[in-house]
NUKE-774150 format. One line per 5 residues: number of its first residue (from 1); their letters; for each residue x, y, z of N, C-alpha, C. Coordinates in nm, 3 decimals, padded with zeros to 5 digits. Layout:
N
NUM> A> X/Y/Z/X/Y/Z/X/Y/Z ~ ...
***
This chain:
70
1> MAGGR> 03.269/-01.079/04.118/03.288/-01.052/03.976/03.424/-00.991/03.947 ~ 03.468/-00.903/04.034/03.596/-00.836/04.012/03.710/-00.913/04.074 ~ 03.680/-01.021/04.147/03.786/-01.100/04.208/03.810/-01.068/04.355 ~ 03.716/-01.006/04.420/03.728/-00.973/04.561/03.749/-00.825/04.584 ~ 03.745/-00.788/04.709/03.756/-00.646/04.747/03.889/-00.584/04.705
6> EELAR> 03.997/-00.658/04.726/04.129/-00.603/04.693/04.142/-00.579/04.543 ~ 04.097/-00.675/04.463/04.103/-00.660/04.318/04.012/-00.546/04.271 ~ 03.896/-00.534/04.333/03.804/-00.424/04.300/03.870/-00.290/04.331 ~ 03.933/-00.280/04.446/04.001/-00.155/04.483/04.111/-00.122/04.383 ~ 04.187/-00.224/04.340/04.292/-00.202/04.241/04.232/-00.158/04.107
11> TLQVP> 04.126/-00.226/04.065/04.062/-00.194/03.938/04.009/-00.052/03.937 ~ 03.948/-00.012/04.048/03.890/00.123/04.058/03.993/00.228/04.097 ~ 04.111/00.183/04.136/04.219/00.271/04.180/04.177/00.357/04.299 ~ 04.123/00.286/04.400/04.081/00.350/04.524/04.137/00.269/04.640 ~ 04.150/00.331/04.758/04.197/00.255/04.874/04.099/00.145/04.915
16> LEEVA> 04.151/00.033/04.959/04.070/-00.080/05.004/03.975/-00.036/05.116 ~ 04.019/00.054/05.199/03.937/00.102/05.310/03.810/00.170/05.259 ~ 03.819/00.239/05.146/03.702/00.305/05.087/03.602/00.201/05.038 ~ 03.652/00.097/04.974/03.564/-00.010/04.925/03.489/-00.072/05.043 ~ 03.559/-00.097/05.152/03.497/-00.156/05.271/03.386/-00.065/05.324
21> KWILG> 03.408/00.066/05.327/03.306/00.160/05.375/03.184/00.159/05.285 ~ 03.205/00.149/05.154/03.092/00.145/05.060/03.011/00.019/05.081 ~ 03.079/-00.094/05.097/03.011/-00.222/05.114/02.930/-00.224/05.244 ~ 02.985/-00.164/05.348/02.917/-00.159/05.477/02.808/-00.053/05.482 ~ 02.800/00.029/05.378/02.700/00.135/05.375/02.736/00.256/05.459
26> EKKPP> 02.861/00.266/05.499/02.906/00.379/05.580/02.931/00.504/05.496 ~ 02.951/00.483/05.367/02.985/00.592/05.277/02.940/00.554/05.137 ~ 02.911/00.654/05.054/02.876/00.627/04.915/02.996/00.658/04.827 ~ 03.015/00.578/04.722/03.127/00.606/04.632/03.100/00.731/04.549 ~ 03.204/00.800/04.507/03.184/00.914/04.417/03.114/00.867/04.288
31> RDVFL> 03.044/00.957/04.224/02.965/00.922/04.105/03.050/00.854/03.998 ~ 03.169/00.907/03.969/03.252/00.848/03.863/03.293/00.705/03.898 ~ 03.319/00.678/04.024/03.356/00.544/04.067/03.233/00.453/04.059 ~ 03.118/00.503/04.102/02.995/00.425/04.093/02.968/00.384/03.948 ~ 02.986/00.475/03.855/02.962/00.444/03.714/03.062/00.341/03.662
36> RVVDI> 03.185/00.344/03.712/03.281/00.240/03.671/03.240/00.104/03.724 ~ 03.183/00.099/03.845/03.132/-00.027/03.900/03.017/-00.078/03.814 ~ 02.929/00.012/03.773/02.819/-00.027/03.686/02.874/-00.085/03.556 ~ 02.977/-00.023/03.501/03.039/-00.075/03.379/03.092/-00.217/03.400 ~ 03.152/-00.243/03.516/03.202/-00.377/03.548/03.086/-00.476/03.549
41> LIEDS> 02.976/-00.437/03.610/02.859/-00.525/03.615/02.803/-00.551/03.476 ~ 02.798/-00.447/03.393/02.748/-00.463/03.256/02.838/-00.557/03.178 ~ 02.968/-00.537/03.189/03.062/-00.623/03.117/03.049/-00.768/03.163 ~ 03.031/-00.789/03.293/03.018/-00.924/03.344/02.890/-00.989/03.296 ~ 02.780/-00.915/03.298/02.654/-00.974/03.252/02.657/-00.999/03.103
46> AGSDA> 02.726/-00.917/03.027/02.738/-00.938/02.883/02.821/-01.062/02.855 ~ 02.917/-01.091/02.939/03.001/-01.209/02.922/02.928/-01.339/02.946 ~ 02.814/-01.331/03.014/02.739/-01.453/03.042/02.632/-01.480/02.937 ~ 02.622/-01.396/02.833/02.525/-01.417/02.725/02.561/-01.543/02.648 ~ 02.458/-01.613/02.604/02.480/-01.736/02.529/02.495/-01.711/02.380
51> ADDPP> 02.469/-01.590/02.334/02.475/-01.560/02.191/02.618/-01.569/02.139 ~ 02.631/-01.602/02.010/02.763/-01.612/01.948/02.822/-01.475/01.918 ~ 02.736/-01.377/01.888/02.783/-01.243/01.855/02.816/-01.167/01.982 ~ 02.925/-01.090/01.982/02.957/-01.011/02.101/02.852/-00.903/02.122 ~ 02.823/-00.869/02.248/02.723/-00.765/02.273/02.775/-00.628/02.230
56> VGRDA> 02.682/-00.539/02.200/02.718/-00.402/02.165/02.776/-00.336/02.288 ~ 02.887/-00.263/02.272/02.948/-00.196/02.385/02.857/-00.090/02.444 ~ 02.857/-00.081/02.574/02.777/00.019/02.644/02.860/00.070/02.761 ~ 02.820/00.186/02.811/02.879/00.231/02.937/02.767/00.287/03.022 ~ 02.794/00.303/03.150/02.692/00.344/03.245/02.647/00.487/03.222
61> AGASP> 02.723/00.565/03.150/02.687/00.705/03.130/02.590/00.724/03.015 ~ 02.564/00.621/02.937/02.472/00.640/02.825/02.459/00.518/02.737 ~ 02.425/00.542/02.614/02.399/00.435/02.519/02.530/00.379/02.467 ~ 02.520/00.306/02.357/02.641/00.248/02.298/02.737/00.358/02.257 ~ 02.868/00.329/02.255/02.967/00.433/02.222/02.939/00.501/02.088
66> AARFD> 02.896/00.427/01.988/02.870/00.486/01.857/02.754/00.585/01.865 ~ 02.654/00.554/01.946/02.536/00.641/01.956/02.569/00.776/02.019 ~ 02.674/00.782/02.099/02.709/00.908/02.164/02.757/01.013/02.066 ~ 02.803/00.972/01.951/02.860/01.066/01.856/02.768/01.097/01.741 ~ 02.646/01.042/01.741/02.550/01.067/01.635/02.493/01.208/01.644
***
């Protein structure tokens, strides 16, 4: 989804070696990085929707951005 390990490491701004350790299960990513990965997955799954209207923005930390400020 992110274009491979190297692109994922660049997107997350982490060393490639860290990504490899996470994938192998040798280490867990920090919470903030994990949540950014979840956001990537959400964005990718939203992009595969067949609906004409764009999906409501969401992030891994909570509901839609507008709902956070209510």
